[in-house]
C-alpha positions in Angstrom: -0.4 0.1 0.0 1.4 3.4 -0.9 -0.7 6.4 0.8 -0.4 10.1 0.4 -1.7 12.2 4.2 -2.2 16.0 3.0 -0.4 17.9 6.0 -1.9 21.8 5.5 -1.1 22.8 9.2 1.4 21.2 11.1 -1.7 20.4 13.9 -2.7 18.2 11.3 -0.2 15.5 12.7 -2.6 14.8 15.8 -5.2 13.4 13.2 -2.8 11.9 11.1 -0.5 10.4 13.9 -2.0 7.5 14.9 -2.8 6.5 11.2 0.4 7.0 9.9 2.3 4.6 13.0 -0.6 2.1 12.0 0.9 2.2 8.4 4.3 2.4 8.9 4.0 -0.5 11.2 2.0 -2.4 8.9 4.7 -1.2 6.2 3.0 0.6 4.2 5.1 2.9 1.8 4.2 6.2 3.1 4.3 9.7 2.1 3.5 13.0 4.1 3.1 15.7 1.2 3.8 18.9 3.1 1.8 22.6 1.6 4.8 25.3 1.9 2.3 27.6 0.1 1.2 28.3 3.5 1.8 31.5 5.4 4.8 31.2 7.6 4.0 34.5 9.9 0.7 35.8 11.1 -2.4 34.6 12.6 -1.4 31.3 12.0 2.2 31.0 11.0 2.4 29.3 13.9 1.2 25.9 12.1 2.9 26.6 9.0 3.9 22.7 7.5 7.4 23.0 8.2 9.4 19.6 6.9 11.6 19.3 9.2 9.1 19.6 12.0 7.8 15.7 11.6 6.9 14.4 14.4 8.7 11.2 15.7 7.3 7.8 14.8 7.3 4.8 16.7 7.4 2.5 13.7 9.3 4.4 11.4 9.8 7.3 8.9 7.5 8.4 6.7 8.8 9.8 3.1 8.5 13.7 3.4 7.6 15.9 0.0 6.3 19.8 0.0 4.2 21.1 -2.9 3.4 24.6 -3.5 -0.4 25.0 -2.9 -3.4 23.6 -5.1 -1.8 24.3 -8.5 0.9 22.6 -8.0 -0.7 19.7 -5.9 -3.0 17.7 -8.7 0.1 17.7 -11.9 2.5 16.2 -9.2 0.2 13.3 -7.0 -0.4 12.1 -10.6 2.5 12.2 -10.9 2.9 9.2 -8.8 1.5 6.1 -8.3 -0.7 6.2 -4.9 -3.3 4.0 -3.5 -5.0 6.4 -1.6 -4.9 10.3 -1.1 -6.1 10.9 2.9 -6.8 14.8 3.8 -8.8 16.6 6.1 -10.3 18.9 4.4 -12.4 17.6 1.4 -10.4 17.9 -2.6 -12.5 20.9 -3.5 -10.1 22.9 -1.0 -7.7 21.9 -2.7 -8.1 21.4 -6.2 -11.2 23.6 -6.3 -12.9 20.6 -8.1 -13.5 17.4 -7.3 -10.3 15.0 -8.1 -10.1 12.3 -11.5 -11.7 9.8 -10.3 -9.2 7.0 -12.2 -6.7 8.7 -10.0 -6.1 7.4 -6.6 -9.3 7.7 -4.4 -8.9 10.8 -2.1 -10.7 9.4 1.5 -11.1 13.0 3.9 -11.3 12.3 8.0 -13.6 13.9 10.4 -12.0 16.5 12.6 -14.8 16.8 14.8 -17.9 19.9 13.2 -15.1 21.1 11.1 -15.7 18.7 8.1 -19.3 19.5 8.2 -18.3 23.5 8.2 -15.6 23.8 5.8 -17.4 22.3 2.9 -21.1 21.5 2.7 -22.7 19.3 0.7 -20.6 19.7 -2.0 -17.2 19.1 -0.2 -18.1 15.9 0.8 -19.5 14.8 -2.5 -15.8 15.6 -3.7 -14.3 12.6 -1.4 -14.4 9.2 -2.7 -15.2 7.9 1.5 -16.1 10.1 4.2 -14.9 8.9 7.7 -16.9 9.8 10.1 -16.6 8.7 14.2 -19.6 8.1 14.2 -23.4 7.7 12.6 -24.2 10.8 15.3 -21.9 13.1 13.8 -23.0 12.1 10.2 -27.0 12.6 11.3 -25.8 15.7 13.1 -24.1 17.3 10.2 -27.2 15.9 7.5 -29.3 18.2 9.7 -27.6 21.1 9.9 -27.0 20.9 6.0 -31.4 20.7 6.2 -31.2 23.4 8.5 -29.2 25.5 6.4 -30.9 25.3 3.8 -28.1 23.9 1.5 -30.5 20.4 1.5 -33.6 19.9 1.0 -35.7 17.0 2.6 -35.7 14.8 -0.1 -32.2 15.8 -2.0 -31.2 12.7 -3.7 -27.3 14.0 -1.5 -28.0 12.6 1.2 -28.1 9.4 -0.1 -24.9 10.0 -1.7 -23.5 10.8 1.4 -24.4 8.4 3.6 -23.4 6.0 0.8 -19.5 7.6 0.8 -19.4 7.5 4.7 -18.0 4.6 7.0 -17.1 4.9 11.2 -13.8 4.5 12.2 -13.5 6.1 15.5 -11.5 8.3 16.0 -8.1 8.0 15.1 -7.1 10.7 17.3 -8.3 8.6 20.9 -5.3 6.0 20.1 -2.6 8.4 20.6 -3.0 7.7 24.6 -1.2 4.4 24.7 1.8 6.5 23.9 0.9 8.9 26.9 2.5 7.9 30.2 0.9 10.2 32.8 3.4 9.5 35.2 6.5 10.6 32.8 3.9 13.8 32.3 3.8 14.7 35.6 7.3 14.2 36.2 8.4 16.4 33.1 6.1 19.4 34.6 7.4 18.8 38.1 3.7 18.0 39.3 3.9 16.5 42.2 2.5 12.6 42.3 -1.3 12.9 44.2 -1.6 16.3 43.3 -4.9 16.8 41.5 -4.7 18.7 38.6 -7.5 21.5 37.0 -7.3 22.5 33.1 -8.8 25.3 32.1 -8.3 25.7 28.3 -8.8 30.1 27.9 -11.8 32.1 25.9 -11.3 31.3 22.1 -13.1 34.5 20.7 -13.6 33.1 17.7 -15.9 35.6 16.9 -14.9 39.2 17.3 -18.1 41.2 18.7 -17.9 43.9 20.8 -18.8 41.6 24.2 -15.7 39.6 23.0 -13.5 42.7 22.2 -14.2 45.4 24.7 -16.5 43.4 27.9 -16.1 40.1 28.4 -11.7 39.8 27.3 -11.3 43.9 29.0 -10.1 43.0 33.0 -10.5 46.8 33.5 -14.4 47.9 34.0 -13.1 51.8 33.5 -12.3 51.0 30.0 -15.1 48.7 29.8 -17.2 51.8 30.7 -15.9 53.9 27.9 -16.6 51.4 25.5 -19.4 51.0 25.8 -19.7 54.8 26.3 -18.1 55.3 22.8 -19.6 52.7 21.1 -23.6 53.8 22.4 -23.6 49.7 23.6 -25.9 50.8 26.4 -27.6 47.0 25.7 -24.7 45.5 27.5 -24.5 48.0 30.4 -25.1 44.4 32.7 -22.0 42.8 31.9 -19.9 45.9 32.7 -22.2 46.2 36.4 -21.9 42.3 36.8 -18.0 42.4 35.9 -18.2 39.6 34.4 -15.6 38.6 32.6 -12.9 36.3 31.6 -10.2 37.5 34.6 -12.9 36.9 36.7 -13.9 33.2 35.9 -10.0 32.6 36.5 -10.3 34.4 39.7 -12.7 32.0 40.6 -11.1 28.9 38.8 -8.1 30.2 41.5 -9.9 30.1 44.2 -11.5 26.7 43.7 -8.0 25.5 43.4 -6.5 26.8 46.6 -9.6 25.6 47.8 -8.8 21.9 46.6 -5.1 21.9 46.8 -5.4 21.9 43.1 -2.7 22.4 40.5 -3.9 24.9 37.9 -3.0 24.4 34.2 -3.4 26.8 31.2 -3.7 25.2 28.2 -3.8 27.1 24.9 -3.0 27.7 21.1 -0.9 30.8 19.6 -3.6 31.4 18.2 -5.1 32.2 21.3 -2.6 34.2 23.2 -3.0 33.5 27.2 -3.6 37.0 28.6 -1.6 38.5 31.7 -4.1 38.7 34.0 -5.3 34.5 33.6 -1.4 33.7 33.3 -0.7 35.1 36.4 -3.0 32.7 39.0 -2.3 30.0 36.6 0.8 26.9 37.7 1.4 26.4 34.6 1.0 27.7 30.9 0.7 25.8 28.0 0.8 25.8 24.1 1.1 23.2 21.7 4.3 21.3 22.6 3.9 19.3 20.2 1.4 17.5 17.7 2.0 13.7 18.3 1.5 13.2 21.2 -0.8 15.8 21.3 0.2 18.3 24.3 -4.1 18.7 24.9 -3.8 14.8 25.0 -0.9 14.7 27.7 -2.5 17.3 29.7 -5.6 16.0 30.1 -3.8 12.7 30.9 -3.1 14.2 34.5 -6.4 16.5 34.6 -8.9 15.9 37.6 -11.5 18.6 35.8 -11.5 20.2 32.2 -13.0 24.3 32.3 -13.7 24.9 28.8 -15.5 28.0 26.2 -17.4 24.6 24.5 -14.3 23.1 23.3 -13.5 19.8 21.5 -11.1 18.9 24.5 -14.2 17.2 25.7 -14.0 14.4 24.2 -10.7 14.2 24.5 -11.6 14.6 28.5 -13.9 12.0 28.1 -11.6 9.0 26.8 -8.7 10.1 29.7 -12.0 9.8 32.6 -11.6 14.0 32.8 -15.2 14.8 33.8 -15.9 18.7 31.7 -17.5 22.0 32.8 -18.5 23.5 29.9 -18.7 27.6 29.9 -22.0 28.8 28.2 -21.5 31.5 25.5 -24.2 34.5 25.3 -25.2 34.2 22.4 -27.0 37.2 21.6 -23.7 38.9 23.1 -21.6 36.9 21.8 -22.6 36.4 17.7 -23.8 39.8 17.9 -25.8 40.0 15.1 -23.5 37.0 12.6 -26.4 34.4 11.4 -23.9 31.9 10.8 -22.1 32.7 14.3 -25.5 31.7 15.9 -26.5 28.7 13.3 -23.1 27.1 14.2 -23.9 27.5 18.2 -27.8 26.0 18.1 -26.5 23.3 16.7 -22.9 22.1 17.7 -22.7 24.0 20.7 -24.9 24.0 22.6 -27.0 23.1 26.1 -29.2 20.5 25.2 -29.0 17.5 26.8 -27.4 14.3 25.7 -25.1 16.5 23.1 -21.5 16.6 23.5 -21.0 19.5 25.9 -24.0 18.9 28.1 -24.5 14.8 29.1 -25.3 14.0 32.6 -22.3 12.3 34.0 -19.3 13.6 31.8 -19.9 16.7 30.6 -22.1 19.8 31.8 -23.0 23.7 30.9 -22.8 26.0 33.0 -23.7 29.8 32.8 -20.4 32.9 33.2 -22.6 34.1 36.5 -23.2 31.0 38.2 -19.4 29.8 37.1 -18.2 33.1 39.0 -20.7 32.8 42.2 -20.6 28.6 42.9 -17.4 27.6 41.3 -15.2 28.9 43.8 -17.2 27.2 46.8 -17.6 23.6 45.0 -15.9 20.3 46.0 -13.5 18.8 43.5 -14.8 15.5 45.0 -18.1 16.5 43.5 -16.8 16.6 39.9 -16.4 12.6 38.8 -16.8 10.6 35.6 -19.7 8.0 35.9 -18.1 4.5 33.9 -21.8 3.9 32.5 -22.2 7.5 31.3 -18.2 7.8 29.7 -19.2 4.5 28.0 -22.7 5.9 26.2 -20.3 9.1 25.6 -17.9 7.9 24.0 -20.1 5.1 21.9 -22.5 8.2 20.7 -19.2 10.5 20.2 -16.3 8.6 19.5 -17.3 5.5 18.0 -16.3 3.8 21.2 -12.8 5.2 22.2 -10.9 1.6 22.0 -7.6 2.8 20.2 -8.6 0.8 17.3 -10.4 3.9 15.3 -7.2 4.0 12.8 -6.7 -0.1 12.3 -10.3 0.4 11.2 -9.7 3.8 8.9 -6.4 1.6 7.3 -9.0 -1.4 6.8 -11.1 1.5 5.4 -8.2 2.8 3.1 -7.2 -0.5 1.5 -11.1 -1.2 0.7 -10.6 1.5 -1.6 -7.5 0.9 -2.8 -8.4 -2.3 -4.0 -11.8 -1.5 -5.6 -10.9 1.9 -7.2 -14.0 3.3 -7.3 -16.1 4.5 -3.9 -17.3 1.3 -1.5 -20.5 1.9 -1.6 -21.3 -1.5 -0.6 -19.1 -1.1 2.4 -20.4 2.7 2.9 -22.7 3.1 5.4 -21.7 1.1 8.3 -18.2 0.3 10.6 -15.5 -0.5 8.9 
């Protein structure tokens, strides 16, 4: 088997790492194609896919090649005889059109909700096969397309997408077998047995007035000035109550002191850790590695994870770590942006039985409640219910059994063998 993995950003190794390692273990010929046409500076410059920054794998070394964006990718891929191409974004993103069906088939891997948000129905249909965690995600994504008006109820593309879909589980979670929590504690100097609270800072993906001038602003005088300057008197309660990220983190610090817990703040470089957040943390971390992923190392030693609707809730559940998700106020956060509201309502919400609100695994709390009540809580009140955890991982991660990479590689073999969309195996587990 000869397989090409398309690396647009360095953090793609968080998802591809376990697949590459398993392929190397099986003796496959693996190439990693890095798009060096990506920016090496600016907002996401830190994710530039440098050919010199390939992770160390347990079972060998892939061949690393480079390409210069869509203009050269298709031509260079055709120059080599691959059995299959593996990507995270759909082919439409890379090529601007569907790939030649006579060439190597493309298998697109799920990255939480992004697979549905970044390509829409046509993006998915440009893949030969779509590998998703579980049927819950497929149904959720199709429902989102219908809500947005991108698919009609009787649209023939619904069945076409289902026929291209296989359920493999979440390969990213397989790398847990390479992480030793004791070694992680030793490396970061955290005493054995000391509880660990992990905080994932406010991401602020949407740059609304509330995000920029109220929640991220710790100074009430500056908050008031901006409110007056922009005549946003509808926001005065946030200023009056002093509800901002600085207050949230002080509540976290009080909780940690009350429970003798160590506070780790883990972020990504595009979301810089504010100085008032860093000031109360015991350790601040950005991504030190993508394989093994730093977030999985952090969660391997955690007792509770506090976040703002972060996809890390899935990784936390796999490590038996309960999550506390802080609710984003939809009106203020989105500030009239309909795309933002649609995404929040569908994928990032507090409905019971969804990924952020699931009794016994994860719960959602409002900002005011977080500030007022959380400091008085006991750490012992946050624990995973094993039965709920099994149900959660089955629903959202396809089981979390560390066999997802093996299932995904079975799909690659079948696709390569047929050289066409494997309709008779799609729509079910690999």
